[in-house]
Wavefront OBJ file of the C-alpha trace (Angstrom):
o trace
v 14.279 -48.000 -11.940
v 12.575 -45.230 -13.991
v 9.442 -45.572 -11.694
v 11.697 -45.061 -8.596
v 13.382 -41.826 -10.059
v 9.778 -40.691 -10.975
v 8.157 -41.410 -7.623
v 11.289 -39.735 -6.062
v 10.784 -36.543 -7.987
v 7.279 -36.512 -7.349
v 7.871 -36.846 -3.559
v 10.680 -33.964 -3.966
v 8.170 -31.833 -5.766
v 5.362 -32.211 -3.169
v 7.786 -31.607 -0.395
v 9.060 -28.557 -1.926
v 5.424 -27.178 -2.551
v 4.422 -27.955 1.023
v 7.781 -26.335 2.642
v 7.339 -23.356 0.468
v 3.549 -22.585 1.347
v 4.791 -20.196 4.030
v 7.176 -18.400 1.720
v 7.055 -14.670 2.111
v 4.120 -14.643 4.667
v 5.802 -12.287 6.811
v 5.469 -8.551 7.914
v 8.130 -6.518 5.979
v 7.579 -3.347 7.905
v 7.892 -2.422 11.607
v 5.942 0.242 13.528
v 8.729 2.516 13.598
v 8.229 3.168 9.688
v 5.251 5.591 10.195
v 6.987 8.755 9.072
v 5.595 10.203 5.774
v 8.387 11.591 3.409
v 8.498 12.399 -0.216
v 10.357 8.977 -1.237
v 9.092 6.649 1.495
v 5.523 6.064 1.408
v 3.637 4.770 4.466
v 2.840 1.101 4.321
v -0.063 -0.895 5.540
v 0.323 -4.584 5.604
v -2.305 -7.192 5.311
v -1.938 -10.939 5.875
v -3.579 -13.642 3.826
v -6.679 -13.748 5.826
v -7.365 -10.071 5.579
v -5.960 -9.140 8.759
v -3.582 -6.244 9.571
v -0.086 -7.554 10.457
v 0.064 -4.681 13.077
v -3.288 -3.099 13.796
v -1.634 -0.306 15.979
v 0.760 0.707 13.227
v -2.099 0.916 11.005
v -4.040 3.230 13.306
v -0.728 5.119 13.746
v -0.641 5.530 10.007
v -4.229 6.799 9.853
v -3.417 9.319 12.584
v -0.203 10.478 10.678
v -2.123 11.125 7.591
v -4.795 13.252 9.396
v -2.179 15.103 11.341
v -0.114 15.798 8.213
v -3.342 17.155 6.540
v -4.258 19.477 9.454
v -1.962 22.356 8.525
v -1.237 21.664 4.869
v -3.112 20.986 1.611
v -2.585 17.239 1.303
v -2.859 14.625 -1.512
v -2.963 11.058 -0.552
v -1.969 8.559 -3.242
v -3.088 4.972 -2.589
v -1.478 1.917 -4.291
v -2.611 -1.526 -3.562
v -0.323 -3.990 -5.376
v -1.332 -7.209 -7.206
v -0.160 -10.747 -7.782
v 3.714 -11.359 -7.799
v 4.450 -8.413 -5.504
v 4.791 -7.638 -1.820
v 5.550 -4.844 0.708
v 9.414 -5.343 0.405
v 11.567 -2.431 -0.244
v 13.006 -4.288 -3.141
v 9.758 -4.961 -4.626
v 9.510 -3.415 -8.195
v 5.808 -1.933 -7.422
v 7.024 -0.537 -4.271
v 10.140 1.287 -6.128
v 8.014 2.296 -9.007
v 5.278 3.690 -6.433
v 8.081 5.920 -4.738
v 9.171 7.318 -8.214
v 5.476 8.055 -8.905
v 5.073 10.161 -5.682
v 8.373 12.174 -6.544
v 7.015 12.800 -9.912
v 3.565 13.776 -8.589
v 5.166 16.224 -5.964
v 7.128 17.630 -8.601
v 4.094 18.173 -10.899
v 2.151 19.716 -8.093
v 5.139 22.172 -7.175
v 4.959 23.390 -10.942
v 4.130 27.141 -11.235
v 0.880 26.355 -13.208
v -0.442 24.608 -10.253
v 0.854 27.177 -7.827
v -1.421 29.711 -9.754
v -4.323 27.429 -9.840
v -4.127 27.024 -5.994
v -4.005 30.896 -5.686
v -7.241 31.252 -7.628
v -8.915 28.698 -5.103
v -7.588 30.628 -2.189
v -5.407 27.680 -1.357
v -2.191 29.519 -0.111
v 0.055 26.859 0.835
v 1.624 24.196 -1.429
v 0.436 20.674 -1.765
v 2.082 17.900 0.244
v 1.933 14.304 -1.314
v 1.790 11.454 0.958
v 1.998 7.822 -0.491
v -0.103 4.925 0.964
v 1.216 1.562 -0.200
v -0.994 -1.530 0.842
v 1.068 -4.433 0.958
v 0.012 -8.075 1.002
v 1.537 -11.502 0.063
v 1.063 -11.410 -3.724
v 4.241 -13.551 -4.190
v 3.693 -16.916 -2.333
v 6.415 -18.958 -4.045
v 9.864 -18.276 -5.337
v 10.724 -17.821 -8.903
v 8.720 -19.407 -11.743
v 6.677 -21.478 -9.271
v 4.829 -18.279 -8.318
v 2.958 -18.897 -11.657
v 1.257 -21.872 -10.197
v -0.342 -19.838 -7.474
v -2.848 -17.660 -9.481
v -6.075 -19.267 -7.985
v -4.671 -19.270 -4.422
v -3.475 -15.611 -4.618
v -6.754 -14.516 -6.251
v -8.459 -15.909 -3.133
v -6.044 -14.236 -0.982
v -6.623 -11.098 -2.564
v -10.349 -11.202 -2.201
v -9.770 -11.886 1.564
v -7.480 -8.841 1.595
v -10.008 -6.586 0.143
v -12.946 -7.948 2.441
v -11.012 -7.804 5.672
v -9.446 -5.065 7.747
v -8.700 -2.837 5.036
v -12.476 -1.941 4.260
v -12.820 -0.737 7.697
v -9.400 1.354 7.319
v -10.812 2.924 4.177
v -14.168 3.820 5.883
v -12.223 5.561 8.675
v -10.008 7.163 6.064
v -12.983 8.433 4.056
v -14.517 9.906 7.286
v -11.926 12.320 8.117
v -11.316 13.060 4.249
v -14.823 14.329 3.864
v -14.513 16.253 7.186
v -11.514 18.108 5.646
v -13.100 18.610 2.387
v -16.541 20.159 3.939
v -14.483 22.377 6.311
v -16.175 25.695 6.868
v -13.140 27.769 6.390
v -12.329 28.265 2.705
v -8.799 29.087 3.321
v -8.004 26.227 5.598
v -5.921 23.432 4.199
v -7.700 20.494 2.655
v -7.013 16.737 2.173
v -7.673 15.373 -1.012
v -7.431 11.374 -1.800
v -7.658 9.263 -4.739
v -6.640 5.624 -5.455
v -5.615 3.706 -8.588
l 1 2 3 4 5 6 7 8 9 10 11 12 13 14 15 16 17 18 19 20 21 22 23 24 25 26 27 28 29 30 31 32 33 34 35 36 37 38 39 40 41 42 43 44 45 46 47 48 49 50 51 52 53 54 55 56 57 58 59 60 61 62 63 64 65 66 67 68 69 70 71 72 73 74 75 76 77 78 79 80 81 82 83 84 85 86 87 88 89 90 91 92 93 94 95 96 97 98 99 100 101 102 103 104 105 106 107 108 109 110 111 112 113 114 115 116 117 118 119 120 121 122 123 124 125 126 127 128 129 130 131 132 133 134 135 136 137 138 139 140 141 142 143 144 145 146 147 148 149 150 151 152 153 154 155 156 157 158 159 160 161 162 163 164 165 166 167 168 169 170 171 172 173 174 175 176 177 178 179 180 181 182 183 184 185 186 187 188 189 190 191 192 193 194
């Protein structure tokens, strides 16, 4: 009797793991979400194989950053989440990143930074754009997600080795063009990541 219960539990466990392997493997954002604002960062989503979920949306995101930086001093703050997280609006990393963007914009609006911009002949204020890179860091629900370390580690490496590299090469290209602008009074684009 005990062996039947044990075999039943093993079978249920295997089925549960197999059924939930696709848990959370979806695109959280749609192409319409490409408008930068102070509290809503731009989001790029990458699947488990390192490919963009929506290449057109990703290219539009790059163009949005480029257009926003043409007429205003712009700081792009990049955040790539880790294990146990994703691109959902309810994800704690995403919510904390939103708060960070608000804090950063408030800090850059302080009078001391305004005076520093004047000394550098940067007449305008600074616009902060957040760029959140999402992938499926959470692949199983609840405590089962702790069993996914090695699988998620491999997925994270594929995410970093895939389309994201091309995106950041393109991003770096127009960033350097903005920094090397001949006109000293023109707005510039600064970028950093964490």
